[in-house]
C-alpha positions as CSV (number, residue, x, y, z in Angstrom):
1,M,159.6,60.6,-15.7
2,L,158.8,61.4,-19.3
3,F,155.7,63.5,-19.7
4,G,153.4,64.3,-16.8
5,K,150.2,62.4,-15.7
6,N,147.2,62.9,-13.4
7,T,147.4,61.4,-9.9
8,F,145.3,58.5,-8.8
9,V,143.7,60.7,-6.0
10,A,142.4,63.2,-8.5
11,S,141.0,60.4,-10.7
12,A,139.3,58.8,-7.7
13,L,137.7,62.1,-6.6
14,A,136.3,62.7,-10.1
15,L,134.6,59.3,-10.0
16,V,133.2,59.9,-6.5
17,S,131.8,63.2,-7.6
18,A,130.1,61.6,-10.5
19,A,128.6,58.9,-8.3
20,L,126.9,61.6,-6.1
21,L,125.0,63.1,-9.1
22,P,121.2,62.6,-9.5
23,A,120.2,59.1,-10.6
24,Q,118.8,60.0,-14.0
25,A,122.2,61.5,-15.0
26,S,124.5,59.2,-13.0
27,A,125.2,56.6,-15.7
28,E,126.3,59.0,-18.4
29,A,128.1,61.3,-15.8
30,F,130.0,58.3,-14.4
31,E,131.2,57.3,-17.8
32,N,132.2,60.8,-18.7
33,A,134.0,61.2,-15.3
34,F,135.8,57.9,-15.8
35,D,136.9,58.9,-19.3
36,Q,138.2,62.3,-18.0
37,A,140.0,60.7,-15.0
38,F,141.7,57.9,-16.8
39,G,142.2,59.3,-20.3
40,T,139.8,56.9,-22.1
41,Q,137.7,59.5,-23.8
42,L,138.1,60.1,-27.5
43,R,139.9,63.4,-27.6
44,Q,140.8,64.9,-30.9
45,P,144.1,66.8,-31.3
46,T,142.6,69.6,-33.4
47,S,140.0,70.8,-30.8
48,F,139.9,74.5,-30.0
49,N,141.3,73.7,-26.5
50,T,144.5,72.2,-27.8
51,V,147.6,73.8,-26.5
52,Y,150.9,72.7,-28.0
53,S,154.2,73.0,-26.2
54,S,156.3,73.8,-29.3
55,D,156.0,74.6,-33.0
56,L,157.1,71.1,-33.8
57,E,154.3,69.6,-31.6
58,A,151.8,71.9,-33.4
59,Q,153.0,70.7,-36.7
60,I,152.7,67.1,-35.6
61,G,149.2,67.9,-34.3
62,M,148.2,69.1,-37.8
63,L,149.5,65.9,-39.4
64,A,147.7,63.9,-36.8
65,E,144.4,65.6,-37.4
66,G,141.8,63.1,-36.2
67,S,138.6,63.8,-38.1
68,Q,138.8,60.4,-39.8
69,G,140.1,58.5,-36.8
70,R,142.2,58.9,-33.7
71,I,146.0,59.3,-34.1
72,G,148.4,59.2,-31.2
73,V,152.0,60.3,-31.3
74,A,154.8,60.5,-28.8
75,A,158.4,61.2,-29.6
76,L,161.7,61.9,-27.8
77,D,165.0,63.4,-28.9
78,L,167.5,61.4,-26.9
79,E,170.1,64.1,-27.2
80,T,168.2,67.2,-26.2
81,G,165.4,65.5,-24.1
82,E,162.7,67.4,-26.1
83,T,159.4,65.6,-26.3
84,V,156.4,65.7,-28.6
85,S,153.0,64.4,-27.6
86,V,149.7,64.4,-29.5
87,L,147.1,62.2,-27.7
88,G,150.2,60.6,-26.3
89,D,148.5,59.7,-23.0
90,Q,145.5,58.1,-24.7
91,R,145.3,54.3,-25.0
92,F,145.6,52.6,-28.4
93,P,145.6,48.9,-29.5
94,M,149.2,47.7,-29.3
95,A,148.7,44.9,-31.8
96,S,152.1,43.5,-32.6
97,T,154.1,46.5,-31.1
98,S,153.6,44.6,-27.8
99,K,156.1,42.0,-29.1
100,I,159.0,44.3,-28.0
101,A,158.0,43.9,-24.4
102,I,157.5,40.2,-24.8
103,A,161.0,40.0,-26.3
104,A,162.4,42.0,-23.4
105,T,160.7,39.7,-20.8
106,F,162.3,36.6,-22.4
107,L,165.7,38.3,-22.7
108,E,165.6,39.2,-19.0
109,G,165.2,35.4,-18.4
110,V,168.2,34.8,-20.5
111,D,170.3,37.3,-18.5
112,K,169.2,35.5,-15.3
113,G,170.2,32.0,-16.7
114,R,166.7,30.6,-17.0
115,W,167.1,29.8,-20.6
116,S,169.4,30.6,-23.5
117,M,169.1,31.8,-27.1
118,D,170.1,28.3,-28.2
119,D,167.2,26.6,-26.3
120,E,164.5,25.2,-28.6
121,F,160.8,25.9,-28.1
122,P,157.8,24.9,-30.2
123,L,155.9,27.3,-32.4
124,M,152.3,27.8,-31.1
125,I,150.0,27.2,-34.1
126,P,146.4,28.5,-33.9
127,V,143.7,25.8,-34.1
128,R,140.6,26.9,-35.9
129,S,137.8,28.1,-33.6
130,K,134.8,30.5,-33.6
131,K,135.3,34.0,-32.4
132,F,134.7,34.5,-28.7
133,S,134.0,30.7,-28.3
134,S,136.6,30.5,-25.5
135,K,138.5,32.7,-23.2
136,V,141.8,31.6,-24.8
137,A,142.0,30.5,-28.4
138,P,143.2,26.9,-28.8
139,V,146.7,26.3,-30.2
140,R,148.9,23.3,-30.9
141,E,152.6,22.8,-30.7
142,G,154.5,23.1,-34.0
143,Q,158.1,22.8,-35.0
144,K,160.7,23.5,-32.4
145,L,163.1,26.3,-33.2
146,P,166.0,27.9,-31.3
147,A,165.1,31.0,-29.4
148,S,167.3,33.0,-31.7
149,E,165.2,32.0,-34.7
150,L,162.0,32.6,-32.9
151,M,163.2,36.1,-32.0
152,E,164.0,36.8,-35.6
153,L,160.6,35.6,-36.7
154,M,158.8,37.5,-34.1
155,L,160.5,40.9,-34.5
156,T,161.4,41.0,-38.2
157,R,158.4,39.2,-39.7
158,S,155.9,39.7,-36.8
159,S,155.3,35.9,-36.6
160,N,152.4,35.2,-34.2
161,P,153.2,31.5,-33.6
162,A,156.7,32.6,-32.6
163,T,155.4,35.2,-30.3
164,D,153.0,32.8,-28.6
165,A,156.0,30.4,-28.2
166,F,157.7,33.1,-26.1
167,L,154.6,33.9,-24.2
168,A,154.2,30.2,-23.3
169,V,157.8,30.1,-22.0
170,V,157.8,33.3,-19.9
171,G,154.4,32.6,-18.3
172,G,151.9,34.4,-20.5
173,P,150.7,38.1,-20.5
174,K,150.9,38.4,-16.8
175,A,154.7,37.8,-16.8
176,V,155.1,40.5,-19.4
177,N,152.9,43.0,-17.4
178,D,155.1,42.1,-14.3
179,W,158.2,43.0,-16.3
180,V,156.7,46.3,-17.5
181,D,155.6,47.2,-14.0
182,R,159.1,46.5,-12.6
183,A,160.5,48.7,-15.4
184,G,158.3,51.5,-14.0
185,I,156.3,52.0,-17.2
186,D,152.7,53.3,-16.9
187,G,150.1,53.0,-19.6
188,F,150.7,49.4,-20.8
189,H,148.7,46.3,-20.4
190,L,148.8,42.9,-22.2
191,D,145.7,40.7,-21.7
192,R,145.7,38.0,-24.3
193,D,148.0,35.8,-26.3
194,I,148.3,36.7,-30.0
195,A,146.2,33.7,-31.1
196,T,143.3,34.9,-29.0
197,L,143.8,38.6,-29.9
198,V,143.7,37.9,-33.6
199,R,140.8,35.4,-33.5
200,D,138.6,37.9,-31.6
201,D,139.8,41.0,-33.5
202,G,137.1,43.4,-34.6
203,E,134.9,43.3,-31.5
204,I,135.5,47.0,-30.8
205,D,136.2,49.8,-33.4
206,P,139.2,51.7,-32.1
207,V,137.9,54.9,-33.8
208,Q,134.7,54.8,-31.9
209,R,135.7,53.5,-28.5
210,I,138.9,52.8,-26.5
211,D,139.4,49.1,-25.5
212,M,141.8,49.1,-22.5
213,R,142.7,45.5,-23.2
214,D,146.0,44.9,-24.9
215,S,146.6,48.6,-25.2
216,A,149.3,51.1,-24.5
217,T,149.8,54.9,-24.7
218,P,152.3,56.2,-27.2
219,I,154.1,57.8,-24.2
220,A,154.5,54.3,-22.6
221,M,156.0,52.9,-25.8
222,V,158.5,55.7,-26.0
223,S,159.5,55.1,-22.4
224,L,159.9,51.4,-23.1
225,L,162.1,52.0,-26.1
226,K,164.2,54.6,-24.3
227,G,165.0,52.3,-21.4
228,L,165.8,49.4,-23.8
229,Y,168.0,51.5,-26.0
230,E,169.9,52.9,-23.1
231,G,170.5,49.4,-21.7
232,R,168.6,50.1,-18.5
233,W,167.0,46.7,-17.9
234,L,168.9,44.2,-20.0
235,S,172.5,43.1,-20.3
236,E,174.5,44.7,-23.2
237,S,174.3,41.4,-25.1
238,S,170.5,41.1,-24.7
239,R,170.0,44.8,-25.5
240,N,172.0,44.4,-28.7
241,I,170.0,41.3,-29.7
242,L,166.7,43.2,-29.3
243,I,167.7,46.4,-31.0
244,G,169.7,44.7,-33.7
245,T,166.8,42.4,-34.6
246,M,164.5,45.4,-34.8
247,E,166.9,47.0,-37.2
248,R,166.2,44.0,-39.5
249,C,162.4,44.5,-39.4
250,R,160.9,43.4,-42.7
251,T,157.3,44.6,-42.1
252,G,156.0,48.1,-42.4
253,V,158.1,49.3,-45.4
254,R,155.4,52.0,-46.0
255,R,155.4,53.2,-42.4
256,I,158.3,54.7,-40.4
257,P,161.0,53.8,-42.9
258,A,159.1,54.9,-46.0
259,L,160.2,58.6,-46.1
260,M,163.4,58.4,-44.0
261,P,166.7,59.5,-45.6
262,D,168.6,56.4,-46.8
263,N,171.4,57.1,-44.2
264,V,169.1,56.9,-41.2
265,Q,169.1,53.6,-39.3
266,V,165.6,52.5,-38.3
267,A,164.9,49.9,-35.6
268,H,161.2,49.5,-35.4
269,K,158.2,47.2,-34.8
270,T,154.9,47.4,-36.5
271,G,151.3,46.5,-35.5
272,S,148.1,45.9,-37.3
273,L,144.6,45.0,-36.3
274,H,141.0,45.9,-37.3
275,N,141.0,49.6,-38.4
276,T,144.3,50.4,-36.8
277,S,148.0,50.5,-37.9
278,S,151.0,51.4,-35.8
279,D,154.7,51.6,-35.8
280,V,157.2,52.4,-33.0
281,G,160.9,52.7,-33.3
282,I,164.3,54.3,-32.9
283,L,165.7,56.6,-35.7
284,T,169.5,57.1,-35.7
285,A,171.2,59.7,-37.9
286,P,174.7,59.1,-39.3
287,N,176.2,61.3,-36.6
288,G,174.7,59.0,-33.9
289,H,171.8,61.3,-32.8
290,S,168.8,59.2,-32.0
291,V,165.0,59.9,-31.9
292,I,162.4,57.6,-30.5
293,V,158.9,57.7,-32.0
294,A,155.6,55.9,-31.4
295,I,152.7,56.4,-33.8
296,Y,149.3,54.8,-33.5
297,V,146.7,55.5,-36.3
298,T,143.1,54.4,-36.4
299,G,140.5,54.9,-39.1
300,Q,141.5,57.0,-42.2
301,G,139.4,54.8,-44.5
302,Q,142.0,52.1,-45.3
303,K,145.3,50.7,-44.4
304,L,147.3,52.5,-47.0
305,K,146.1,55.9,-45.7
306,R,147.0,54.9,-42.2
307,E,150.5,53.9,-43.3
308,S,150.8,57.2,-45.2
309,R,150.0,59.1,-42.0
310,I,152.6,57.1,-40.1
311,A,155.3,57.8,-42.7
312,S,154.6,61.5,-42.9
313,I,154.5,62.0,-39.1
314,A,157.7,60.0,-38.6
315,R,159.6,62.1,-41.2
316,A,158.2,65.4,-39.7
317,V,159.4,64.3,-36.2
318,Y,162.9,63.4,-37.5
319,D,163.3,66.6,-39.5
320,G,161.9,68.7,-36.7
321,F,164.3,67.4,-34.1
322,S,167.2,67.5,-36.6
323,D,166.5,71.2,-37.3
324,K,166.4,72.0,-33.6
325,R,169.8,70.3,-33.0
326,E,171.3,72.3,-35.8
327,N,170.0,75.5,-34.4
328,L,171.3,74.6,-30.9
329,W,174.8,73.9,-32.5
330,V,174.8,77.3,-34.3
331,N,173.7,79.2,-31.2
332,A,176.3,77.5,-29.0
333,N,179.1,78.2,-31.5
334,Y,178.2,81.6,-32.9
335,G,175.7,83.1,-30.5
336,A,172.0,83.6,-30.8
337,G,172.5,86.4,-33.3
338,G,174.3,84.2,-35.8
339,G,177.9,84.3,-37.2
340,E,179.6,86.2,-39.9
């Protein structure tokens, strides 16, 4: 597995210990124990206790300094296997980055013959309703479009009605969670359709508190992208549809793609909700070397500042992994002491 994690047994023991404390301290202690056991506490990457596994990870930790809001980063060099993680095991709002898993769930159905990319399905248009007035926000059926067009709208323009069309077809968030579970990915859970998620947005400030609903860890998203890129769960045709559509993404021009060299191919998916912006994707150099990165930013005062953080972190990850590959090549061909 990518990156280590605590076992369930250790987590359960921490909660039991908290439950045995004196009554006057039990509520606060239980909450703290839960946070420590399951990674829901608001940890900052610049604390004195932070230990980084590499110089690159330390550099990313500085760029992801969290005094104005939590920032989570996970990255993987697909050639060397090196990883970077800064709050990578902490939950963040997925927002529209969840649409990658929704697309994969539908494409698995295509591979199994349940439906095809030519089948037509209706857009699911939100019907105006008050926040929190119902468990599920009302929607109505709109224009029918081929699955191929819905996929393009969902992944390149982040269309919510197109996304909810796919959710209606596959069986809702539960079907997506089932697919993610079968894929062996931890740290991901989808709870609501997009119409409900957007209508009720703003209930919890992600800077101040972690909402486990509709959340994922950066590590989980890197694991998801790695498996999809490598063709682990989908046919070659479906894999190419998904990655190829992400390469045509039109949203987030100020995020991962903003500072990338012109010759780097970026396949990515953005996400935006109250006080949070994100971008996850695959960066492929001209020589075919690929890097996967997931960046989730909260706070920072405004959207533009969150996007600037994403852009700078993504470029630092790409450059850092590129420099390491060059050093490995030099050492392998000329020895650690360098050539003449």
